[in-house]
N, C-alpha and C positions, 0 to 999 in steps of 0.2 A: 408369681413372685418376681419382683424386679431383678434384672441381671446385675451382678456385681463383678468386680475385677480382682484377680489376684495374680501375682507374678512369681515365677519360680525359676531359679537359675538352671540352665541346662548343663549337664555334666560335661559335654564335649565342647561347650562354647562359653566364652566370657560374656556373651550377650544374655539378655533376659527374655524369656518366653512369656508373653502376656496372654492369659487365657480368660475369655469371658465365659462365665458359668452362672446359671440361674440359682445355684445353691451348691454347697459342697457335694462333689460327685460321689455317688455310692461306690463302695468297694465291691467289685464283682467277684463272685465265687468261682473257683476253678470249674471249668466245664460250661460256663455261661455262654449263651449263644451270641455271637458277634457277626454282624453283616457289614461288609465294607463295600461301598458303592463309589462310582465316579469314573473319571476319564483316565488318560494315561498318567496324569500326575498322581493318581492313586495306584494305578496298575504297576508302573515301574518298568516300561520298556527300556532295553539297553542295560538292565541290571540282571545278569543271569543268576540263577537258572530260572527257566519258566516252568510252570507246572501244568499248563494246558495248551492245547493248540486247536481245539474244536469247540463249538461248531464253526468258529472263525477265530483267527489268531488275535486274541486280546493282549498278548504279551504281558501277562500277569507274572510279576517276579515273586519268587519265594523269599525275597529280601525286601519287598516293599514294606511300607510302614505298618500295614495291617498284619502282615505275617510276622514281623518282628514283635509287635505288641502282643499278638495272640500267643506266640511262643513264650514270651516272658511271663505272662499272666495266666497261661494255661487255659485260654479261652477256646471255644469251639467255633472256629472261623469259617464263614461262607463268604468268599471273596468273589463278587460279581463285577468288580471294576473292569473297565475295558478301554483300551487305547482307541481314540477316535470317538468316544461316546459324547453325546450332547445331553442336555437336560431332558430332552424328549425321550432318550433311551432309558431313562429311569422309569418313566411312566408307560412307555410303549415299546414294542419290539424293535429290534434292529436286524432285519432279515430273519435268520433262524435263531437269533439270540433273544431269549425272552426278556421282558421288562425287568430291570434290575430290582424294582420294588417287589417282584414276585418271590424274592428270596426271604422276605420277612414273614414271621409267624408271630402269634400272640406271645410266644415264649422268648422272643428276641430281647436281649438285655442291653445291647450296645449297637449303635449304628453310626458309622462315619461316612461323610459325604465330601468329596472333592470334585466339583463340576463347574462348568460355565465357560472355560477357556475356548472350547471349540464352538460354542454358540456365538462367540464374539470374533472368531477368526484370529485369536490372539497369537498362538504359537505358529499356526500355518502362515500368518502374515509375516511374522519374524523370519521364518525360514525362507519364504519366497523372496522377500526383500534382501536377505543376506546373500542368497544365491545370485541375484542380479547385481548386488554390490560387488561381489567377488569377480564376476565377469567384467564389470566396468573397471575394476582396480587392476586385475591381472591379465586380462585379455584371453584367459583360458575359457574356452567354450563350455557351456553346461546347459543341460536341458531343464531350465528353470520353469517352474509353474507360474501362471499369471499372478500379478500382484493382487492382493486382497484389499478392498476399500475399507477404510476405518468404519467401525460400527456406527450406525445411525442412532439417534436418541431413542427411537422406538425399539431398536434391538436391545438396548439396555433395559428398557421398561419391560419388554417381553420376557427377558431372562429373569428379572426380579419376580415377575408373576409366576413363572414356572417354578422357581426355587421355593416360593411360598407355598405353591400347591404341593410340591414334593414333601416339604416339611409337614404339612397338614396330613398328607396321606400316610407318611411314616407314623405319625402319632395315632392315626386311626387303626393301622394294621398292627402296630407294635406298641401298645399303650404303656408298657412297663419299661421301654427302652430309654436309655440315655442317648440323646441325639447330639452328635458333635459334628459341626462343619469344620473342615480343614481347608483353609484357603491356599492359594498358589504361592510357593516360595519365589523370591526375587530372581528374575532372569537377568535383567540389565542392572548396571550400576545406577545410582541415583542421579548421576549426570555423566555425560560423555559416552564414548564407546571405546573399543579396543580391537585388536586383530581378530579376537574370537567373536566379535559382534559387528560384522562389516555393513553397517547401516549409516545413512546420512543422518544429520541432526534432526531433521523433521520426522523421519521414520522412527528414530529412537525415542523422541519425545512423544510421538503418537502411541508407541507401544507402552511406554510408561503410563500414559494417561489411561489406556485400556486396562492395564494392570491395577491402577488405583480404583477405577470404577468397579472392576470385578471384586476387589477386596471390600469396597464399601457396600456393594449389593449383598455380598455374602454375610457381612457383619450385621447389616440391617435385618435381613431375613432371619438370621439366628436370634436376634433380639426380639423380633416380633413373635417368634414361635417358642420362646422359653428354652432355647437350645444353647449349648455351649459352642465356643469357637476357638480353634487353635490358629493363632495368627502367624502362620509361617511367613507371610509377606513381611512381617515386622522383624522377627528374630533371625531371618535369613539375610537381612541387610548386611553388606560387607562380605557376603559369600556368593555373590553373583558370578556370572560366567567370566567376568574380567578380573576377579579378585585373585589374591595370592593363594587363598584357600577356598577354591570354588566348591559350591554344593550343586552347581548347575553346569551342564555341558554347553560349550559354545558351538559355533558353526564351523565345521572342519575346513581348513585351508586346502587348496589343491595339492594333492600328493601326500598330505598328512594322513596318518592312520586315524580311523574313526574310533574314538574311545567309547562312545555311547551315543544315545539318540540326541541329535542336536536340540538345544534349548529345552532339555528335560532334566529332572533331578537325577543326581548320582546317588551312590549308596550313602554318603555322608548326609545328604539331605533327608533321605528316608529315615535314617537313624535319628536325626534331630527331631523329626516329627513324632517318631515312636517314643522318644524320650519325653516330649511335651505331653503326649497322650497318657503315658504311664504316670507322669506327675499329677495330671488331672485326676486320674482314676484312683490313685493312692492317697490323694490329699486328705481324704476323710477315713483312710483305712486304718 
């Protein structure tokens, strides 16, 4: 069935969340099995409290969007999202951590996926460049990691292929599940920078380009696999790290307290995504 679009107003924002869905989403019964997968933008590092620390610290927050949604709709959540995960960690192990796809069963009714930023060096690149930018600006020494080169075109193509393979494997393992991709909320403003994003113009524009390509790849793969998508990249505009009402942590200045994980979603961001998911799931309820 071809994908269609509908838009729904978020309760906590005057913006509009546009959701691509192949059909009106089914209303899930209480107790339905929900598997949440992805990277730190799904896990929620920097948003306490965490509910696990082993076999490796994934920093999964009890207030990430999956936990908020599961609590509201009384779903049986298995959260296997993990900070630092790449698309390869959905299909294969990460040290002692099993492949995230192993959490699926034929009874799974909902799957959410937020992945791809680490494959492209997106947030790591922002952090490393910001560290170097602050050293140049303030003269305060810091142990900055090496700069990360912008992704090559093959890197984007490889990510698209991995996401497509992931979607198809989710369909195979959980044929009754509604599959929803959630893309990455806006980190930087649409133009310019601010003290919370100490980047030069070339670095900032490069990061924005990477973010656009990641959103495009996610949207394309969702459409090719009859999946829904929550476009956090769109409805979070105006809530970047430089905004008056940020949903994203910026890079900490020297001597300033660290409020959360740099260039990662805060609680407001996670709640906005949970709101959009709830609207999607209740649209036909």
